[in-house]
N, C-alpha and C positions, 0 to 999 in steps of 0.2 A: 502494500499498501506505500501510495504518496507520501510525504509530506502534510502537500498542500488535501490528500483525500481526508486524512488522516484529520486533520485543524479541522474542516467543516464535518465530519463523523462525530469528530468528540463535542463541538457546540452545537450538534442537532440533540445529543443526548443531554447537554445541558438546557437546552429550548434558547439557546441563545444566538445573535446575527453577528455575523462576519467583519470585524473594520477593519478595512484594508487602506492604512493610509501610503500613498505615495509620495517618494523623493528624489532628487535628482541629483544622483551619485558627482559630486568633487562642486557642489556647492552647499554653501559660498567657497569652500575651501577642500582640496581631498582629505586634510586631517580631520575636517568634521565628521565627515560622513559615518564611518563606523560608530561613534561613538552615538551619534542619530537614530541609527538605525537600532541600536541597545536603546535608547532613550523611548523611542517610539513601541518597541516591547511593553519596557516598564511600565508604558503609560494604557496599555493594555490592546496593543496592533492584533492581530491575527494572522494575517498575513502582511508582508510588504510590500510593495510595487518600487523597484528601483529602476529608476530612468538613466537611459545610456545619452549622455550630450550628444546632440546631433546638431549639425549647424543650421541645417534648414526641416524646424519640426514641423512640417504641415498640418497635424490634427491640434496640434499648441494653441494656446493663446499665448497672451501677450507675457502672462505671469513664468509660466512654464519656459516660454520660448528665452526670458533672458536670463533664467536659472541655468538654462542650457550653453549661453553666452557666459556665463560668470567662470562655468565647470571648464568650459575651453579653454578660459585664458589660460588657465593651470596645466594646458595641455591633458586633461585627463579622457586616455582612450577605453576600447570595447576593453583590454588587458589591464588597465589599470583599475576596473568594474569589478570585474572576473576577480582580482586582486583584493580588494574592499570586502568582497563575497567571503572570499578565503579566511581573511582579518578577521571577519564577522564569526565564522563556523566556529573562532578555536573557543567562543565561550560560548555559543548555541547552536544548537544542535536537531534543534526541534520549530522552530518561528521557519513558515517559507517565506523564500525571497522568488520573485518573478523580476525577472528581467525587460522592462517597456520601454521599445523604443522604436525604430526605421530597421529598414534591409540592408542597406549599403554598407554601415560597420561590420554587418556577420559576412556577409556576400566578399569584403576584402581579407578579412579572415579562412572564411571558407565555412560551408555550411560543418562540416563533418570534425572540423576541427572545434571549430566554436562548441558544438555538441557534449564533446570530448572533455573540453574544459570546462564547462557549464558542470559537468556530473562530477569532476574532479574536485571543485571547490565548493560545491553543494548548493547550484543552484537547482531549485524544483520548475519552474516554469518560465517562458519564452512567450510576452506579446509583440508581436512586428506589425505596428499600427499599418502599414504599405503593404503589406503580402494577404492578397484576397485568398478565403481558403480554395477557388478555383483553381490559383497560383502556386499553392504552399505542398503541394504534395509530396515532391522530392526532398524540399527546405525538409521539413515536418520529421520526413522518415527518420531521418541523422536526430532529429529531438527524439522521439521515440525509442529510436534503438540504444541511447543512453538511458530513458528513461525520465526524462522530461517530458512536463506537461504544455503541450501546445494552447495556450491562451488566445482566445478569440473577441472582437468587438462587435455585438450587433448594436444596431442604430432603427429607431423609429421607423424610418426608410426602407432597410433592409427589407429583400423580399422574401418568401416563404420557401426559393430552389436555393435562395441560398442560407436561411436559418437551418432548415434540412442538410444542406452539405455543413453547418460549421456542427451540426448535432453529431454527425459521425464521424467526423475529427478532432472537436475539444476536447480536451482533456482537463481535471482540474478543476474549474468553474468558467462560465461566458460570460463576459463583459457588456452588461447593458447601456449603451452611452444615454443615456436619458433627454441629450436635448441633441434638437438638430447645430452643427458650428463646431468652434475650437474649444476645448477646452477652457473651463471660466467664464462661459460663454453664459449671459439669459438667463433666465429666471426658471425653477423648475413648476412642470405643470404634475403637478402629481395625482390628477385625474388620467392624466395620458398614461402614467406610466401603470398605474390600476390599470387599468383597458388593457394594457401591452402585453401584461406579466404571462397574466392565462392563456395567452397566446401562444407565448413563445413557450411553454411549460406543454404545449402538446407536441413540440418535437425534441423539446431536451430533458433532460433527465438531471443532466450536472447541475448542483449549486448556481444562480444567479445572482451576479455583483449589477450594483445600479451607481454609477456614477457622471459626473460632471456637474456641477451646479449647485454640490451640495455643500456650503459654504456658513456651516451653523450649526449648533444641538439641535433645534429644533426640527428643522429639515432632517438632519440626520435622523431622529426618532421616525418622525415621518415617513419616507422611504424605507426606513429597515422593517420596518410594519407590513411590507409588501413585496420581501425580497429574501435573499438570503446574508448576502454582507455587501457592506456600505464601503463604495470606494470615496475618497477625499483626498485631491491632490492639490489642485491651484489654491487652495484657503492653508492649505499647511507650507505651500512653497512661498508665499505672501508672505508668512510668517516668519519664515528664514529669511527672507528679504529684507523685512521690516527691524532684522534683531541684529543688534549688537552681537560680536561672532561668539564671544563669551557667555550671551544670552542665551544661543541658538536652540540647544538641547532644550534648556529647562522651559524656556517659551511655546515650544514646539511639545515637548510632554504637557505643559499643563492644556495646552489646543486640542490633547489627541483625548486626555484624558478628560475633559469635558465631554468629547463626542462619546467615549465609551459609558459614561454615565448613560447618557441620552438613550445611547442605542440598547443598553440594556433593559430598560423599560418597555422594549416591544416583547 
């Protein structure tokens, strides 16, 4: 059983919902990332999505774009991100880590090398924003060969054909993007999410996490009542951006604890 599956099964027994925070590796600098990951776990994270910095993050809004820019100023590469996961695993062998990013850095490394290295350092899942399921069979075969979970995005506009394709390929959980547009954009329509999720469950037996637009505890609670996991990215990255370097871990931890308390009311 993968770490991701084990985490969701444990939560199911506890009748709790997953809190899945996102941070960009190397933001605000490489030395902060591993302490920040440990801080997320201490604050109540069940799964960590770790963003791989990329120069053209097309699905991300300005907040996460700036996080990538800050990391890239420190020349943080995919190899560096894998090294951070290895460092994190020296103290934490249980919390799932999902790498979230774009195909170019992986293609440059080579999917087979990438998958092998992910397995070695303790990555559990990979979410590649710009790899649609129809084009990813060969690439994700390498992930599965090394016991890694391919995670896919679904959106309000995703066709039933693609939902069915994702249902066949996905492992771990499926990430439902609750808004049209980029990360951090717009306002959540809880009614639309409540209407969409039963439709997705006709196809998908995996846990479904919902993200994009969740900015406070109240919204996190409302979303948690509708799905299996709540993904929070831009709001956490904004906290990183607005904090002094020495206060980043504490400030992000405070925010994540507030989200955890709210979600546990679901």
